[in-house]
C-alpha positions in Angstrom: 23.9 7.6 -11.4 21.1 6.9 -8.9 18.5 6.0 -11.6 21.0 4.0 -13.6 21.5 1.8 -10.5 17.7 1.6 -10.2 17.3 0.5 -13.8 19.8 -2.3 -13.2 17.8 -3.4 -10.1 14.6 -3.4 -12.1 16.1 -5.4 -14.9 17.2 -8.1 -12.4 14.1 -8.2 -10.2 11.4 -7.7 -12.8 12.2 -10.1 -15.7 9.0 -9.2 -17.7 10.3 -5.7 -18.5 10.8 -4.9 -22.1 14.1 -3.2 -22.5 13.4 -1.7 -26.0 11.7 1.6 -26.1 10.5 3.2 -22.9 12.3 1.5 -19.9 9.4 2.5 -17.7 6.8 0.6 -19.7 7.5 -2.6 -17.9 6.8 -0.8 -14.6 3.7 1.1 -15.6 2.3 -0.5 -18.7 0.3 2.0 -20.8 -0.2 4.3 -17.8 2.0 7.3 -17.4 4.3 7.4 -14.4 2.5 10.0 -12.3 -1.0 8.5 -12.9 0.3 5.0 -11.9 2.1 6.1 -8.7 -1.0 8.1 -7.6 -3.4 5.3 -8.4 -5.2 7.0 -11.3 -5.7 4.0 -13.5 -8.0 1.0 -13.9 -6.3 -1.8 -12.1 -8.8 -4.5 -13.2 -7.8 -3.9 -16.9 -4.1 -3.3 -16.3 -1.9 -6.0 -18.1 0.6 -6.2 -15.2 -2.1 -7.0 -12.6 -3.9 -10.2 -11.8 -6.9 -11.2 -9.8 -5.1 -13.1 -7.0 -7.9 -15.7 -6.7 -6.8 -17.1 -10.1 -3.5 -18.1 -8.3 -5.5 -19.8 -5.5 -4.7 -17.2 -2.9 -7.4 -17.1 -0.2 -9.4 -13.9 0.1 -12.3 -12.5 2.0 -14.5 -13.3 -1.0 -14.1 -10.1 -2.9 -12.0 -9.6 -6.0 -8.4 -8.5 -5.2 -5.8 -7.4 -7.6 -2.0 -7.2 -7.3 0.9 -6.9 -9.7 1.5 -10.4 -11.0 5.0 -10.6 -9.7 3.9 -9.5 -6.2 1.0 -12.0 -6.4 3.3 -14.9 -7.4 5.6 -14.1 -4.5 2.6 -13.9 -2.2 1.4 -17.3 -3.4 4.7 -18.9 -2.4 4.6 -17.2 1.0 1.0 -18.3 1.7 1.8 -21.9 0.7 4.8 -21.9 3.1 2.6 -20.6 5.9 -0.1 -23.2 5.4 2.5 -25.9 5.2 3.7 -24.9 8.7 0.2 -24.0 10.0 -2.4 -26.2 8.1 -5.2 -25.4 10.6 -4.8 -21.5 10.4 -6.5 -19.5 7.7 -4.4 -16.7 6.2 -6.3 -14.6 3.7 -6.2 -11.2 1.9 -8.8 -8.6 3.0 -7.4 -5.6 1.1 -5.1 -5.2 -1.9 -4.6 -2.6 -4.6 -6.8 0.5 -4.4 -7.0 3.1 -7.1 -7.1 6.9 -6.3 -10.9 7.0 -6.5 -11.4 4.1 -4.1 -9.0 5.8 -1.6 -10.7 9.1 -2.1 -14.1 7.5 -1.3 -12.6 6.2 2.0 -11.0 9.5 2.9 -13.9 11.7 2.1 -16.4 9.5 3.9 -14.3 9.9 7.0 -13.6 13.6 6.4 -17.3 14.4 5.8 -18.5 12.3 8.8 -20.3 9.7 6.8 -17.9 7.0 8.1 -17.1 7.3 11.8 -13.5 7.4 13.2 -13.2 6.0 16.7 -16.9 6.2 17.0 -17.2 9.9 16.1 -18.3 11.8 13.0 -15.3 14.0 12.5 -17.3 16.8 10.7 -18.9 17.4 14.1 -16.2 16.4 16.6 -13.3 18.2 14.8 -14.2 21.4 13.0 -10.5 22.2 12.3 -9.7 20.7 8.9 -6.0 20.2 9.6 -6.6 18.4 12.8 -9.3 16.4 11.1 -6.9 15.3 8.5 -4.3 14.3 11.1 -6.9 12.1 12.8 -7.7 10.3 9.6 -4.0 9.9 8.9 -3.6 7.7 11.9 -4.7 4.8 9.7 -5.8 6.1 6.3 -3.8 7.7 3.5 -4.7 10.8 1.5 -5.7 9.9 -2.1 -2.6 9.7 -4.3 -0.3 8.9 -1.4 -1.2 5.3 -0.5 1.2 2.4 -1.0 -1.9 0.4 -1.9 -1.9 2.3 -5.2 1.2 0.5 -6.4 -0.1 -3.1 -6.5 2.7 -4.2 -4.1 0.9 -4.0 -0.7 -1.9 -5.9 0.9 -3.7 -6.5 4.2 -4.3 -9.8 5.9 -7.2 -11.1 7.9 -8.1 -8.3 10.4 -7.5 -4.6 10.4 -7.3 -4.5 14.2 -3.9 -4.8 15.9 -5.3 -6.7 19.0 -6.3 -9.6 16.7 -2.6 -10.4 16.3 -2.0 -10.7 20.1 -3.6 -14.1 20.6 -4.9 -17.2 18.9 -4.7 -17.5 15.1 -3.7 -13.8 14.8 -0.6 -14.3 17.0 0.4 -17.4 15.1 0.1 -15.4 11.8 2.0 -12.3 13.0 4.8 -14.3 14.6 5.2 -16.4 11.5 5.3 -13.3 9.2 7.8 -11.5 11.4 10.1 -14.5 11.2 9.6 -15.7 7.6 8.0 -13.0 5.4 11.3 -11.4 4.4 12.4 -14.7 2.8 9.7 -14.1 0.2 10.3 -10.3 -0.1 7.6 -9.1 2.2 8.0 -6.5 5.0 5.8 -4.7 7.4 5.9 -0.9 6.5 4.1 0.3 9.6 5.8 -1.2 12.6 5.6 0.0 16.2 8.1 2.6 17.5 8.3 4.9 14.5 8.3 8.7 15.3 6.3 9.7 12.1 3.7 8.3 9.9 0.6 6.1 10.4 0.0 4.0 13.5 1.2 0.5 13.7 -0.5 -1.9 11.2 0.3 -5.5 11.9 -1.9 -6.6 9.0 -0.2 -4.5 6.2 2.7 -6.2 4.3 4.6 -4.9 1.2 6.6 -6.7 -1.5 9.8 -4.8 -1.2 11.5 -5.9 -4.5 9.0 -3.7 -6.2 7.6 -1.2 -3.6 11.1 0.1 -2.9 11.4 1.3 -6.5 7.9 2.8 -6.5 8.7 4.6 -3.2 11.8 6.2 -4.8 9.8 7.1 -8.0 6.9 8.6 -5.9 9.4 10.8 -4.0 11.0 11.9 -7.3 7.6 12.8 -8.8 5.8 14.2 -5.8 8.2 14.6 -2.9 8.6 18.4 -3.4 5.4 19.0 -5.4 2.1 17.4 -4.6 0.1 19.8 -6.7 -0.8 16.9 -9.1 -3.4 15.6 -6.5 -3.3 18.2 -3.7 -5.5 20.9 -5.3 -7.9 22.4 -2.7 -11.3 20.7 -3.1 -10.0 17.6 -4.8 -10.6 15.8 -1.5 -11.3 16.9 2.0 -8.2 18.7 3.4 -6.3 18.4 0.2 -4.7 21.8 0.8 -2.6 20.2 3.6 -1.1 17.5 1.4 1.9 19.7 0.6 3.0 19.6 4.3 1.7 16.1 5.2 2.0 13.8 2.2 5.8 13.2 2.1 5.9 12.8 5.9 3.5 9.9 5.9 4.9 8.3 2.7 8.4 8.2 4.3 7.3 7.5 7.8 7.8 3.8 7.5 9.9 0.9 8.8 13.5 1.7 7.9 13.8 -1.7 6.2 11.2 -0.6 3.7 13.3 2.4 2.4 16.8 1.1 2.5 
C-alpha cells in the first residue's frame, strides 16, 4: 500500500513519467535504481538532467547539473528572489555529485590530502571510526549523499557565518520565509540530535527528494553492502552503522 501511494504521488508531481512499462523509468531513466540512488551514473549524459546554466540560473562559473524538474523549480525561486532583492547575487556553488566525485572528496579528507579544521586527519586521528565521524560533520560517505539524487544544491558560501550578516543574511532570511513556496527546504537545520552539522547553504527540492529518500531507505536502510565494502573508500566498513543515521538525521520537514 505504501508504494502504491508513492506511485500516485510520482504521477502527480513528475508529469514526464512514462506510465507504460517500468514505472521507475521516469525516475531513473536507463539507470537501475540502486545505481541511481547511490550516484553511480554519468549525470552529464543522463536524459533527466540539465546543465542549469541553460536555464539562466546563476552559478560560480562551473557546470552544474540537476534534474530538469528541480532546475525549473529552482529557476522560478531564483527569479522571485531577484525580484525582491535585485542588488543581491544568489548563485549555485554545488549541485549533483556522482559517487566517484563524493568518493574523491571523502578519501582526500580521510587520507589527509585535504585538511579538516586545519588538520590532516591521517595524522591527527589514527582511529578510523573517529576519523569518519569527524568527516561526517559536513561530508557524506560515498553512496549516501543527497547530492547524488539531482534534487539538492548549495548556494553562495559553504560557511554558516556568511549567512549571519550582509547579503548572506538577506539570502537566508528570504529562503527561510519563501523557499517552501517553490518546494525547497533546508535538510540540515540547527537543533537536530543526529546527522550532519547545520548547513544554511544546502537546499532540497522536496517534491522529488522525499521520494528518493524513501527509496534509498528501502534499498539500503538495512543493507549498505552495495557500497560499504571494506576498502571501497576510507572507513567504508563503518557505513553499516553510520549511513542510515546520517541519511535520516535531517529536518523533520524533509521526511514527512
